[in-house]
N, C-alpha and C positions, 0 to 999 in steps of 0.2 A: 463731334457731336454737338447738337441743335442747343442754343441755349434755354430753350424751351421744348425741350424730348418729350412729352406730356403732351404737346400740343394745348388747342385754346382749352379750356375750362369746357365741364360737361354744359351741355345747354341750360337757361336758366340760373345757372351757378355763376356766373361772373360778375363784378361790380355794378356794372354797367347795366345787364339785364334784372339785377336784384332791384338796382334805383330806380329803374322805370317802371316794372311791375309794383313797386310802393306807392310811385308816385300814380300812377293809373288808379288806384282803389279807391273806390266811392269810402266815406266815412263809416259806413258800416261794414263794409270789407275789410278796412282799416280794423273796425273795432275788434271784429271777430277774429282777427289774426293776431292783436296785440293780447286775445285771450288767450291764445292757444299758448302763445309766449311766454305769458305769464304764469300758465300751467308749468309749464316746463322749466322755467325760473324755480319755483315753488318745490318742484321735485326734488332741487338737488339741494334743500335744506339749505340752515343759516351756517350751518357748522365748517360750512368752504367756502373760498373767496372764488369770486368767479374764475379768477386766474388760476386757482388751483381745481379746480374744475377744467379749464381750459386744458391745461396741462394733463391732466388725468385723461380727456378725452384724446389728447395728440398720444398720448403713451396708446392707448386702447387702438388704435387706427394704425400705430405700426404693427403693433404685436397683432392684430388682426385683420386688418386692410391694409396692407402694407404697400406704400408709393416712393416710389424713385424722388419723389421731388418734396415731398413732404419730409422725409428721411434727409435729408440734404439741406435742406430749409432749418430744418430743425439742429442739425448737425454746427452747422455753419454759425446760426446764434448762439450756441452754448459753446462751442467749441473754436468759433472763428474759420475764417474761411483759411481755404490749404492754398499756400502758394504756389503760384505755378513758374517757372522758372522760364524765363522768357532767352532763347538763343538767337541773338544779333550781333553784328559784324558792321557797322556803320564803314570801315575798312573797304569788306564786300561789297556792299550795297554800293558804294562811290564807284569801286571800279564798274561794277553791272553798271551804271549809268556813265561810262565812258571818262570817268575822274580820276586824277592823280590823287591819293591819299597821301601824300608826300607836300605835293603842293596845296592843300586844302590845311596842313598844319601850320604849315610856313607859312599862309597868309593869317589863320586866325589866331596862330600861336600869338604873336603880340597882344591882341585884344583882350584874349583870358588872362595875360599877366599882371592887365587893369585892375584885373576885377578884387575885391577884397572879398574874399575867405576866410568865413568863420568856421572853426572847426570844432566838433563837440563829442567830447568824451563818451566812450560808455557806460550808460550809469546815471549820468550828469543828467 
């Protein structure tokens, strides 16, 4: 699956488009837009912080306008990313390249023996 399954944001909703739109406003257009935003902010009231209002809006979106991308981002932020195991064998890759894994170990093994290794016990 693509790292961006929903594709690009809707037209007019990307950061670049919003920045461009506001940057091209005249002072009177910006003032009108600011008044509209001010009305919206005031409708939230002082009993709720903006962070709380955003979280409530995210929950409402997840409940009534579900989007996979929003849900995944929300879950990763709260629960952490899901670990994805990687199945990789350097020996198999060496053989695919026509190399002898044992010869590689013989050649680089002495180099690794010279590297100091600090082992940290779990929970330290």
